[in-house]
LOSESE-494974 format. One line per field, with one value per residue (C-alpha): x, y, z; residue number from 1. Coordinates in steps of 0.2 Angstrom, whole numbers, plus 2048, in hexadecimal, padded with zeros to 3 digits. Layout:
N
xx: c(X,...)
yy: c(Y,...)
zz: c(Z,...)
num: c(NUM,...)
This chain:
236
xx: c(D25,D29,D33,D23,D19,D27,D27,D14,D14,D20,D17,D06,D0E,D15,D04,CFB,D07,D07,CF4,CF6,D03,CF7,CE7,CF2,CF6,CE4,CDE,CEB,CE8,CD4,CD7,CE4,CD4,CC8,CD3,CD6,CC4,CC1,CCE,CC7,CB6,CBA,CC7,CBB,CAD,CB7,CC1,CB0,CA5,C9E,C92,C83,C79,C69,C59,C47,C37,C2C,C19,C0D,C03,BF2,BDF,BD4,BCC,BDC,BDE,BE3,BF6,C04,C17,C23,C35,C41,C54,C5E,C6F,C79,C88,C88,C97,C98,CA3,CA6,C98,C9F,CA6,CA3,C94,C93,C89,C84,C7C,C7A,C70,C69,C5D,C4F,C42,C35,C25,C13,C04,BF2,BE6,BD4,BC8,BBF,BCB,BD7,BE8,BEC,BE3,BF1,BF9,C0B,C11,C23,C29,C39,C40,C50,C54,C5E,C62,C68,C6D,C79,C80,C84,C92,C8C,C94,C94,C9E,CA8,CB5,CA7,CA3,C92,C85,C74,C6C,C5F,C5A,C50,C4D,C47,C41,C3C,C30,C37,C29,C19,C17,C0A,C15,C05,BF2,BE3,BD8,BC8,BBB,BC6,BC3,BB1,BAE,BB8,BC4,BD4,BE2,BE8,BDD,BE4,BF8,BFB,BF5,C06,C11,C22,C2B,C2B,C34,C34,C3D,C4C,C55,C5F,C6F,C7F,C90,CA1,CB0,CBE,CB8,CA7,C96,C86,C75,C63,C58,C46,C3E,C2C,C26,C1C,C13,C05,C09,BF9,BEE,BDF,BE3,BEC,BFC,C0F,C1D,C27,C36,C40,C53,C62,C72,C83,C91,CA1,CAD,CB6,CC4,CC9,CD7,CE0,CE1,CE7,CF5,CFB)
yy: c(A2A,A1A,A29,A34,A25,A1E,A32,A31,A20,A27,A37,A2E,A21,A30,A38,A28,A26,A38,A37,A26,A2F,A3E,A33,A28,A39,A3F,A2F,A2F,A41,A3D,A2D,A3A,A45,A39,A31,A43,A45,A35,A37,A4A,A43,A38,A43,A52,A46,A3F,A50,A5A,A4E,A57,A54,A5E,A62,A6F,A74,A74,A7B,A6F,A6A,A64,A6E,A65,A67,A74,A64,A67,A79,A79,A72,A7B,A7A,A74,A74,A66,A60,A56,A50,A46,A43,A4D,A4E,A57,A56,A61,A60,A6C,A7C,A86,A7A,A6B,A5B,A59,A4B,A40,A39,A3F,A3C,A4A,A4C,A57,A5C,A64,A66,A65,A70,A6C,A7C,A80,A79,A82,A81,A74,A67,A6A,A59,A59,A4B,A47,A40,A38,A35,A30,A40,A3D,A4D,A4E,A60,A6C,A79,A88,A95,AA8,AB7,ABE,ABA,AAE,AAD,AA3,A99,AA0,A93,A91,A80,A78,A65,A58,A4E,A3F,A38,A29,A2A,A1F,A23,A30,A31,A3B,A46,A45,A3D,A44,A48,A3F,A4F,A51,A3F,A3E,A4E,A44,A52,A49,A48,A37,A2C,A1A,A1B,A0E,A1A,A24,A24,A20,A27,A3A,A45,A57,A66,A6C,A7E,A89,A92,A8D,A93,A8F,A96,A89,A79,A81,A7E,A89,A87,A8C,A81,A7E,A6C,A69,A56,A51,A42,A42,A3F,A35,A29,A32,A42,A53,A55,A56,A59,A69,A72,A7F,A7B,A84,A78,A7C,A6D,A69,A61,A51,A50,A62,A62,A54,A5C,A6B,A62,A59)
zz: c(11A,123,130,132,136,143,14B,14B,153,160,163,165,170,17C,17B,182,18F,192,195,1A0,1AA,1AD,1B0,1BC,1C6,1C6,1CD,1DB,1DD,1DF,1EB,1F5,1F5,1FA,209,20E,20F,219,226,227,229,237,23F,240,246,255,25A,258,263,270,281,281,28F,28F,295,28A,28A,283,27F,273,264,268,262,268,271,27D,27C,28F,28D,293,290,29D,29F,29D,29A,28D,28C,280,272,262,255,245,235,226,217,20D,20D,21D,221,22D,22E,241,248,25B,267,276,285,286,294,28E,299,296,2A2,2A2,2AB,2A7,2A4,2B2,2C1,2CC,2C9,2D6,2CB,2BD,2B6,2B1,2A3,2A1,290,28F,27C,273,267,257,24F,23D,238,22D,234,22A,22F,22F,22A,23B,24B,242,250,25A,24A,24B,23F,23B,23C,232,231,239,249,24C,25D,266,276,283,28F,293,2A7,2B1,2BE,2C9,2C8,2C3,2D1,2D2,2CF,2BE,2B8,2BC,2B0,2A1,29F,2A3,296,28D,296,28C,28C,27F,273,274,264,264,256,250,246,240,23B,244,244,24E,251,258,25E,264,26E,273,279,27D,273,274,269,26A,25F,25D,257,252,250,240,248,252,264,268,25D,255,25B,255,25E,25D,268,267,271,272,278,281,27F,286,27F,283,275,27D,272,26C,27A,273,263,26A,275,265)
num: c(1,2,3,4,5,6,7,8,9,10,11,12,13,14,15,16,17,18,19,20,21,22,23,24,25,26,27,28,29,30,31,32,33,34,35,36,37,38,39,40,41,42,43,44,45,46,47,48,49,50,51,52,53,54,55,56,57,58,59,60,61,62,63,64,65,66,67,68,69,70,71,72,73,74,75,76,77,78,79,80,81,82,83,84,85,86,87,88,89,90,91,92,93,94,95,96,97,98,99,100,101,102,103,104,105,106,107,108,109,110,111,112,113,114,115,116,117,118,119,120,121,122,123,124,125,126,127,128,129,130,131,132,133,134,135,136,137,138,139,140,141,142,143,144,145,146,147,148,149,150,151,152,153,154,155,156,157,158,159,160,161,162,163,164,165,166,167,168,169,170,171,172,173,174,175,176,177,178,179,180,181,182,183,184,185,186,187,188,189,190,191,192,193,194,195,196,197,198,199,200,201,202,203,204,205,206,207,208,209,210,211,212,213,214,215,216,217,218,219,220,221,222,223,224,225,226,227,228,229,230,231,232,233,234,235,236)
């Protein structure tokens, strides 16, 4: 009986030691996985940083009272990066300076009465990019997320002529009522090859651009990028 109890005791001790050993290995493996993930996260973020420059076509969705607004051409540039989110998907983010333009031609006036507005903003895109099954050699991806904007300034490129102001059909009479913050949806398509990046995207705001009126900024972008540090990875 004592012998059986001793064997049982040894067996139980061995089992406990085995479980503790297995648990220790699992913890070490998990720590290794976590440290590897953190390393990959930072490594990707650095190596996949790219400078981007592009052109845009933007304007304002507005109420019927100002249906005589037209989109204008602008430009943008900035720094972006991405890092793995899960299998075949990535988290993209960055900061860009963007100049978007639109114009106002009051009804009943000729083309030489058109006024152009220049809107300067900082853009903060935050979106997920999902690999598509086609054109995988070009890392063809679908982009979906949000974009936050901070308005730096809004300027009139030219001024209204006297006959327009006398008719009380001018646009934005009170500059102090412009809103500074805006956010909205972003979606598009991107591809890359070697050190080069290409993207088509569209973004629309969700907040009113001007107090007491229904209006939000929107733009369609064509972006070109260059990865700044991938050459270093290739050389290493």
